[in-house]
LOMI-372322 format. One record per residue: residue number from 0; residue in three letters; x, y, z of N, C-alpha, C in turn. Coordinates in nm, 4 decimals, m for minus. Example, Ala and Ser with C-alpha at 12.3 -4.5 7.8 and 13.67 -1.06 7.14 Angstrom:
+-----+--------+----------+----------+----------+----------+----------+----------+----------+----------+----------+
! num ! residu !       nX !       nY !       nZ !      caX !      caY !      caZ !       cX !       cY !       cZ !
+-----+--------+----------+----------+----------+----------+----------+----------+----------+----------+----------+
!   0 !    Ala !   1.3190 !  m0.5690 !   0.7800 !   1.2300 !  m0.4500 !   0.7800 !   1.3200 !  m0.3300 !   0.7800 !
!   1 !    Ser !   1.2850 !  m0.2250 !   0.7080 !   1.3670 !  m0.1060 !   0.7140 !   1.2900 !   0.0030 !   0.7870 !
+-----+--------+----------+----------+----------+----------+----------+----------+----------+----------+----------+
This chain:
+-----+--------+----------+----------+----------+----------+----------+----------+----------+----------+----------+
! num ! residu !       nX !       nY !       nZ !      caX !      caY !      caZ !       cX !       cY !       cZ !
+-----+--------+----------+----------+----------+----------+----------+----------+----------+----------+----------+
!   0 !    Met !   4.8133 !   3.8910 !   3.0460 !   4.7393 !   3.7660 !   3.0725 !   4.5843 !   3.8719 !   3.0154 !
!   1 !    Ala !   4.5795 !   3.9730 !   2.9974 !   4.4647 !   4.0184 !   2.9587 !   4.4422 !   4.0385 !   2.7931 !
!   2 !    Gly !   4.5751 !   4.0624 !   2.7650 !   4.5637 !   4.0394 !   2.5892 !   4.5287 !   3.8925 !   2.5348 !
!   3 !    Lys !   4.5806 !   3.7938 !   2.6363 !   4.5420 !   3.6466 !   2.5743 !   4.3936 !   3.6382 !   2.5960 !
!   4 !    Lys !   4.2886 !   3.6624 !   2.6933 !   4.2077 !   3.6626 !   2.6948 !   4.1371 !   3.7089 !   2.6208 !
!   5 !    Lys !   4.1636 !   3.8766 !   2.5674 !   4.0809 !   3.9439 !   2.4692 !   4.1012 !   3.8630 !   2.3491 !
!   6 !    Ala !   4.2115 !   3.8120 !   2.3265 !   4.2248 !   3.7141 !   2.1606 !   4.1634 !   3.6316 !   2.1550 !
!   7 !    Ala !   4.1613 !   3.5377 !   2.2672 !   4.1078 !   3.4035 !   2.2575 !   3.9527 !   3.4635 !   2.2564 !
!   8 !    Lys !   3.8803 !   3.5487 !   2.3280 !   3.7336 !   3.5904 !   2.3337 !   3.7046 !   3.6346 !   2.1873 !
!   9 !    Glu !   3.7895 !   3.7302 !   2.0887 !   3.7926 !   3.7655 !   1.9466 !   3.7579 !   3.6257 !   1.8335 !
!  10 !    Ala !   3.8826 !   3.5524 !   1.8927 !   3.8574 !   3.4116 !   1.7833 !   3.7572 !   3.3493 !   1.8171 !
!  11 !    Glu !   3.7278 !   3.3538 !   1.9347 !   3.6037 !   3.2885 !   1.9662 !   3.4790 !   3.3296 !   1.8932 !
!  12 !    Val !   3.4855 !   3.4731 !   1.8974 !   3.3650 !   3.5500 !   1.7956 !   3.3552 !   3.5131 !   1.6547 !
!  13 !    Ala !   3.5055 !   3.5221 !   1.5822 !   3.4927 !   3.5143 !   1.4758 !   3.4965 !   3.3797 !   1.4479 !
!  14 !    Thr !   3.5114 !   3.2616 !   1.5412 !   3.4567 !   3.1593 !   1.4769 !   3.3272 !   3.0948 !   1.4468 !
!  15 !    Lys !   3.2735 !   3.1795 !   1.5675 !   3.1086 !   3.1709 !   1.5826 !   3.0655 !   3.2145 !   1.4230 !
!  16 !    Ala !   3.1296 !   3.3401 !   1.4341 !   3.0335 !   3.4307 !   1.3222 !   3.0806 !   3.3670 !   1.1661 !
!  17 !    Ser !   3.1899 !   3.3230 !   1.1263 !   3.2079 !   3.2429 !   1.0037 !   3.1035 !   3.1082 !   1.0466 !
!  18 !    Ala !   3.1072 !   3.0104 !   1.0942 !   2.9789 !   2.9345 !   1.1571 !   2.8565 !   2.9677 !   1.1121 !
!  19 !    Thr !   2.8380 !   3.0871 !   1.1178 !   2.6738 !   3.1154 !   1.1310 !   2.6708 !   3.1772 !   0.9952 !
!  20 !    Ser !   2.7561 !   3.2708 !   0.9203 !   2.7230 !   3.3026 !   0.8168 !   2.8214 !   3.3116 !   0.6859 !
!  21 !    Gly !   2.7466 !   3.3131 !   0.5714 !   2.8505 !   3.3026 !   0.4671 !   2.8986 !   3.4778 !   0.4049 !
!  22 !    Arg !   2.8056 !   3.5436 !   0.4724 !   2.8114 !   3.6842 !   0.3804 !   2.8546 !   3.7931 !   0.5096 !
!  23 !    Gly !   2.9362 !   3.8720 !   0.4713 !   2.9485 !   3.9909 !   0.5351 !   3.0311 !   3.9987 !   0.7098 !
!  24 !    Arg !   3.0090 !   4.0193 !   0.8101 !   3.0482 !   4.0045 !   0.9003 !   2.9603 !   4.0041 !   1.0602 !
!  25 !    Ala !   2.9692 !   3.9466 !   1.1050 !   2.8474 !   3.9094 !   1.2054 !   2.8792 !   4.0518 !   1.3301 !
!  26 !    Val !   2.7753 !   4.0994 !   1.3598 !   2.7645 !   4.2000 !   1.4825 !   2.7254 !   4.1290 !   1.6009 !
!  27 !    Val !   2.8432 !   4.1436 !   1.6818 !   2.8168 !   4.0812 !   1.8511 !   2.7312 !   4.2054 !   1.9230 !
!  28 !    Leu !   2.6193 !   4.1953 !   1.9944 !   2.6011 !   4.2569 !   2.0985 !   2.6714 !   4.2609 !   2.2400 !
!  29 !    Lys !   2.6046 !   4.4126 !   2.3392 !   2.7064 !   4.3698 !   2.4259 !   2.7028 !   4.2610 !   2.5461 !
!  30 !    Asp !   2.6007 !   4.2050 !   2.5064 !   2.5521 !   4.0551 !   2.6105 !   2.6106 !   3.9502 !   2.5355 !
!  31 !    Gly !   2.7099 !   3.9428 !   2.3896 !   2.7732 !   3.8527 !   2.3777 !   2.6787 !   3.7714 !   2.2624 !
!  32 !    Thr !   2.5694 !   3.7614 !   2.2500 !   2.4563 !   3.7071 !   2.1488 !   2.4863 !   3.8080 !   1.9991 !
!  33 !    Leu !   2.4877 !   3.7212 !   1.9404 !   2.4963 !   3.7849 !   1.7761 !   2.3203 !   3.8440 !   1.7425 !
!  34 !    Arg !   2.3744 !   3.9692 !   1.6697 !   2.2669 !   4.0580 !   1.6397 !   2.1497 !   4.0013 !   1.5941 !
!  35 !    Val !   2.1948 !   3.8590 !   1.4759 !   2.0791 !   3.8356 !   1.4142 !   2.0311 !   3.7281 !   1.4696 !
!  36 !    Asp !   2.0836 !   3.6772 !   1.5950 !   2.0243 !   3.5295 !   1.6809 !   1.9236 !   3.5994 !   1.7551 !
!  37 !    Tyr !   1.9482 !   3.7254 !   1.8119 !   1.8969 !   3.8205 !   1.8802 !   1.7174 !   3.8793 !   1.7810 !
!  38 !    Ile !   1.7591 !   3.9171 !   1.6944 !   1.6375 !   3.9329 !   1.5706 !   1.5515 !   3.8132 !   1.5739 !
!  39 !    Arg !   1.6098 !   3.6951 !   1.5435 !   1.5357 !   3.5904 !   1.5421 !   1.4457 !   3.5635 !   1.6085 !
!  40 !    Lys !   1.5151 !   3.5284 !   1.7435 !   1.4674 !   3.4978 !   1.9002 !   1.3540 !   3.5611 !   1.9220 !
!  41 !    Arg !   1.3635 !   3.7074 !   1.8877 !   1.2389 !   3.8354 !   1.9039 !   1.1271 !   3.7903 !   1.8333 !
!  42 !    Tyr !   1.1492 !   3.7473 !   1.6904 !   1.0758 !   3.7622 !   1.5962 !   0.9533 !   3.6456 !   1.5621 !
!  43 !    Tyr !   1.0899 !   3.5197 !   1.5721 !   0.9946 !   3.3543 !   1.5675 !   0.9680 !   3.3347 !   1.6776 !
!  44 !    Asp !   1.0599 !   3.3436 !   1.8145 !   1.0154 !   3.2943 !   1.9261 !   0.9327 !   3.3604 !   2.0178 !
!  45 !    Glu !   0.9611 !   3.4710 !   1.9843 !   0.8430 !   3.5717 !   2.0997 !   0.7136 !   3.6621 !   2.0345 !
!  46 !    Gly !   0.7326 !   3.6375 !   1.9091 !   0.5956 !   3.7240 !   1.8133 !   0.6451 !   3.8651 !   1.8261 !
!  47 !    Ala !   0.7318 !   3.9036 !   1.8274 !   0.7886 !   4.0598 !   1.8144 !   0.7303 !   4.1130 !   1.7479 !
!  48 !    Glu !   0.7297 !   4.2544 !   1.6811 !   0.7202 !   4.2939 !   1.5393 !   0.8560 !   4.3231 !   1.4986 !
!  49 !    Arg !   0.8730 !   4.3790 !   1.3735 !   0.9658 !   4.4139 !   1.3151 !   1.0435 !   4.5152 !   1.3729 !
!  50 !    Ser !   0.9451 !   4.6282 !   1.3498 !   0.9798 !   4.7545 !   1.3991 !   1.0234 !   4.7808 !   1.5506 !
!  51 !    Ala !   0.9258 !   4.7239 !   1.6347 !   0.9569 !   4.6905 !   1.7369 !   1.0989 !   4.6426 !   1.7665 !
!  52 !    Ile !   1.1650 !   4.5563 !   1.7131 !   1.2953 !   4.4752 !   1.6984 !   1.3833 !   4.6048 !   1.6850 !
!  53 !    Arg !   1.3823 !   4.6756 !   1.5950 !   1.4472 !   4.7951 !   1.5259 !   1.4917 !   4.8917 !   1.6442 !
!  54 !    Lys !   1.3861 !   4.9304 !   1.6953 !   1.3691 !   5.0029 !   1.7874 !   1.4542 !   4.9752 !   1.9220 !
!  55 !    Glu !   1.4178 !   4.8339 !   1.9366 !   1.5296 !   4.8006 !   2.0744 !   1.6364 !   4.8072 !   2.0244 !
!  56 !    Leu !   1.6973 !   4.7413 !   1.9496 !   1.8420 !   4.7277 !   1.8658 !   1.9063 !   4.8795 !   1.9068 !
!  57 !    Cys !   1.8097 !   4.9718 !   1.8516 !   1.8610 !   5.1232 !   1.8232 !   1.8984 !   5.1824 !   1.9884 !
!  58 !    Glu !   1.8166 !   5.1528 !   2.0919 !   1.8276 !   5.1797 !   2.1964 !   1.9482 !   5.1054 !   2.3096 !
!  59 !    Met !   1.9457 !   4.9609 !   2.2649 !   2.0439 !   4.8571 !   2.3226 !   2.2052 !   4.9394 !   2.2403 !
!  60 !    Thr !   2.2228 !   4.9604 !   2.1256 !   2.3368 !   5.0175 !   2.0341 !   2.3670 !   5.1432 !   2.0908 !
!  61 !    Gly !   2.2781 !   5.2123 !   2.0874 !   2.2782 !   5.3677 !   2.0495 !   2.3042 !   5.4221 !   1.9068 !
!  62 !    Gln !   2.2918 !   5.2913 !   1.8338 !   2.3270 !   5.3631 !   1.6965 !   2.1620 !   5.3830 !   1.5961 !
!  63 !    Asp !   2.1530 !   5.3954 !   1.4748 !   2.0587 !   5.4015 !   1.4036 !   2.0691 !   5.2507 !   1.3230 !
!  64 !    Ile !   1.9555 !   5.1746 !   1.3834 !   1.9772 !   5.0568 !   1.2941 !   1.8629 !   5.0470 !   1.1883 !
!  65 !    Pro !   1.8998 !   5.0279 !   1.0130 !   1.8082 !   5.0571 !   0.9845 !   1.7377 !   4.9442 !   0.9434 !
!  66 !    Tyr !   1.5909 !   4.9469 !   0.9328 !   1.4935 !   4.8646 !   0.9199 !   1.5315 !   4.7472 !   0.8084 !
!  67 !    Gln !   1.6047 !   4.7707 !   0.7278 !   1.6600 !   4.6304 !   0.6551 !   1.7170 !   4.5389 !   0.6984 !
!  68 !    Ile !   1.7801 !   4.5611 !   0.7962 !   1.9196 !   4.4944 !   0.9337 !   1.8093 !   4.3846 !   0.9524 !
!  69 !    Val !   1.6627 !   4.4208 !   1.0188 !   1.6274 !   4.3404 !   1.1148 !   1.5118 !   4.2934 !   0.9867 !
!  70 !    Phe !   1.4865 !   4.3326 !   0.8739 !   1.3997 !   4.2296 !   0.7748 !   1.4852 !   4.1311 !   0.7180 !
!  71 !    Ala !   1.6142 !   4.1506 !   0.6666 !   1.7060 !   4.0512 !   0.6396 !   1.7114 !   3.9751 !   0.7496 !
!  72 !    Gly !   1.7416 !   3.9927 !   0.8717 !   1.7845 !   3.8582 !   0.9923 !   1.6497 !   3.7779 !   0.9837 !
!  73 !    Thr !   1.5312 !   3.8588 !   0.9299 !   1.3941 !   3.7440 !   0.9574 !   1.3346 !   3.7008 !   0.8150 !
!  74 !    Lys !   1.3744 !   3.7347 !   0.7190 !   1.3457 !   3.6729 !   0.5492 !   1.3952 !   3.5363 !   0.5486 !
!  75 !    Val !   1.4485 !   3.4823 !   0.6382 !   1.4006 !   3.3487 !   0.6819 !   1.2846 !   3.2515 !   0.6839 !
!  76 !    Gly !   1.2453 !   3.1400 !   0.6559 !   1.1017 !   3.1178 !   0.6896 !   1.1186 !   3.0612 !   0.8481 !
!  77 !    Arg !   0.9796 !   3.0419 !   0.8850 !   0.9948 !   2.9997 !   1.0100 !   1.0407 !   2.8495 !   1.0366 !
!  78 !    Glu !   1.0258 !   2.7862 !   0.8985 !   1.0297 !   2.6490 !   0.9348 !   1.1957 !   2.6292 !   0.9172 !
!  79 !    Asp !   1.2498 !   2.7199 !   0.8321 !   1.3937 !   2.7222 !   0.8080 !   1.4625 !   2.7538 !   0.9673 !
!  80 !    Tyr !   1.4119 !   2.8454 !   0.9951 !   1.4702 !   2.8794 !   1.1849 !   1.4512 !   2.7839 !   1.2699 !
!  81 !    Lys !   1.3283 !   2.6950 !   1.2907 !   1.3153 !   2.5982 !   1.3496 !   1.4045 !   2.4446 !   1.3238 !
!  82 !    Ala !   1.4213 !   2.4156 !   1.2236 !   1.4930 !   2.3494 !   1.1237 !   1.6604 !   2.3746 !   1.2077 !
!  83 !    Ala !   1.6915 !   2.5139 !   1.1715 !   1.8400 !   2.5148 !   1.2235 !   1.8395 !   2.5410 !   1.3743 !
!  84 !    Gln !   1.7498 !   2.5958 !   1.4144 !   1.7552 !   2.5233 !   1.5910 !   1.7793 !   2.3817 !   1.5898 !
!  85 !    Lys !   1.6901 !   2.3085 !   1.5691 !   1.7055 !   2.1789 !   1.5722 !   1.8182 !   2.1190 !   1.5754 !
!  86 !    Glu !   1.8868 !   2.1268 !   1.4434 !   2.0090 !   2.1015 !   1.3932 !   2.1043 !   2.1094 !   1.5146 !
!  87 !    Ala !   2.1167 !   2.2553 !   1.5543 !   2.2371 !   2.3173 !   1.6243 !   2.1928 !   2.2327 !   1.7651 !
!  88 !    Lys !   2.0959 !   2.1994 !   1.8199 !   2.0836 !   2.1522 !   1.9311 !   2.1671 !   2.0248 !   1.9060 !
!  89 !    Ser !   2.1321 !   1.9212 !   1.8292 !   2.1815 !   1.8002 !   1.8023 !   2.2839 !   1.7721 !   1.7967 !
!  90 !    Ala !   2.3733 !   1.9012 !   1.7286 !   2.4971 !   1.8991 !   1.7329 !   2.5980 !   1.9069 !   1.8426 !
!  91 !    Lys !   2.5108 !   1.9336 !   1.9435 !   2.5723 !   1.9536 !   2.0788 !   2.5976 !   1.8672 !   2.1441 !
+-----+--------+----------+----------+----------+----------+----------+----------+----------+----------+----------+
């Protein structure tokens, strides 16, 4: 039974990742959120600096996260981010 739940969760994560990203593979944090979603939320919604976000991710994951990862997650414009959020909410 546990194997089925794990497989279902992995399928859900894979579906979510393919729907949100055209390149690479999505990284999921321990709380289940996508790393890119966490980065964008902290940067656009909460106004955190990129260096602070990088530090938080390093502490959360126990890995050295390159600054380029955070930069890549925030290089879309604020307007594009807000438009994507609005579209996602209307799709639900």
